[in-house]
C-alpha positions in Angstrom: 23.0 -11.4 -6.9 23.7 -13.8 -4.1 21.6 -13.8 -0.9 21.7 -15.5 2.5 18.8 -15.2 5.0 19.9 -16.2 8.4 18.3 -16.6 11.9 20.2 -17.5 15.1 19.5 -21.2 14.7 19.4 -21.8 10.9 20.1 -20.6 7.4 16.6 -20.0 5.9 17.5 -19.3 2.3 20.7 -19.1 0.1 20.9 -18.7 -3.6 21.0 -16.4 -6.6 18.1 -13.9 -7.1 17.0 -11.1 -9.4 15.5 -8.9 -6.7 14.3 -8.6 -3.1 11.8 -6.3 -1.4 12.2 -5.8 2.4 10.3 -3.8 5.1 12.8 -1.0 6.0 12.2 1.1 9.1 11.4 4.1 6.9 9.3 2.1 4.4 9.8 -0.9 2.2 12.5 -0.9 -0.5 13.7 -3.1 -3.3 17.3 -4.2 -4.1 18.3 -5.0 -7.7 21.6 -5.9 -9.3 24.4 -3.4 -8.8 22.5 -1.6 -5.9 24.7 0.8 -3.9 26.2 -0.6 -0.7 23.7 -0.2 2.2 23.1 -1.4 5.7 19.6 -1.0 7.0 17.4 -2.0 9.9 14.2 -3.9 9.1 10.9 -4.1 10.8 8.3 -6.8 11.0 6.8 -7.5 7.6 7.1 -9.4 4.3 10.3 -10.2 2.4 9.6 -10.9 -1.3 12.3 -12.5 -3.3 12.3 -13.0 -7.1 14.7 -15.9 -8.0 16.5 -16.4 -11.3 13.5 -18.3 -12.8 11.1 -15.5 -11.8 9.5 -17.5 -9.0 8.3 -15.3 -6.1 9.3 -16.5 -2.7 7.7 -14.9 0.4 8.8 -14.8 4.0 7.6 -12.9 7.1 10.3 -11.6 9.3 10.5 -10.0 12.7 12.9 -7.1 13.0 16.3 -7.6 11.4 19.2 -6.1 9.5 20.1 -6.2 5.8 23.5 -5.6 4.3 24.0 -5.2 0.5 27.6 -5.0 -0.9 28.9 -5.9 -4.4 25.8 -7.9 -5.3 25.9 -10.0 -2.1 23.0 -9.6 0.3 22.9 -10.8 3.9 19.6 -10.6 5.8 19.7 -11.3 9.5 16.5 -11.7 11.6 15.4 -13.2 14.9 12.5 -15.0 13.2 11.6 -15.9 9.7 8.4 -17.7 8.7 
């Protein structure tokens, strides 16, 4: 899967990943390859990415939005640390 994590002033991360776990408004959820299309709002919390080499990458986000469609993920947030 391909992912882009974007804030208003920069692209934080871009690459191929195996999975991502995000803090959804109704609880955290994971996206894996061939996930059904979804658009969801996110709340403050951890974003955990597992890249193609099984490295775990962690970010903290403020509120945001995630879109998943045809193995492409776009995560937009005001702030990513």
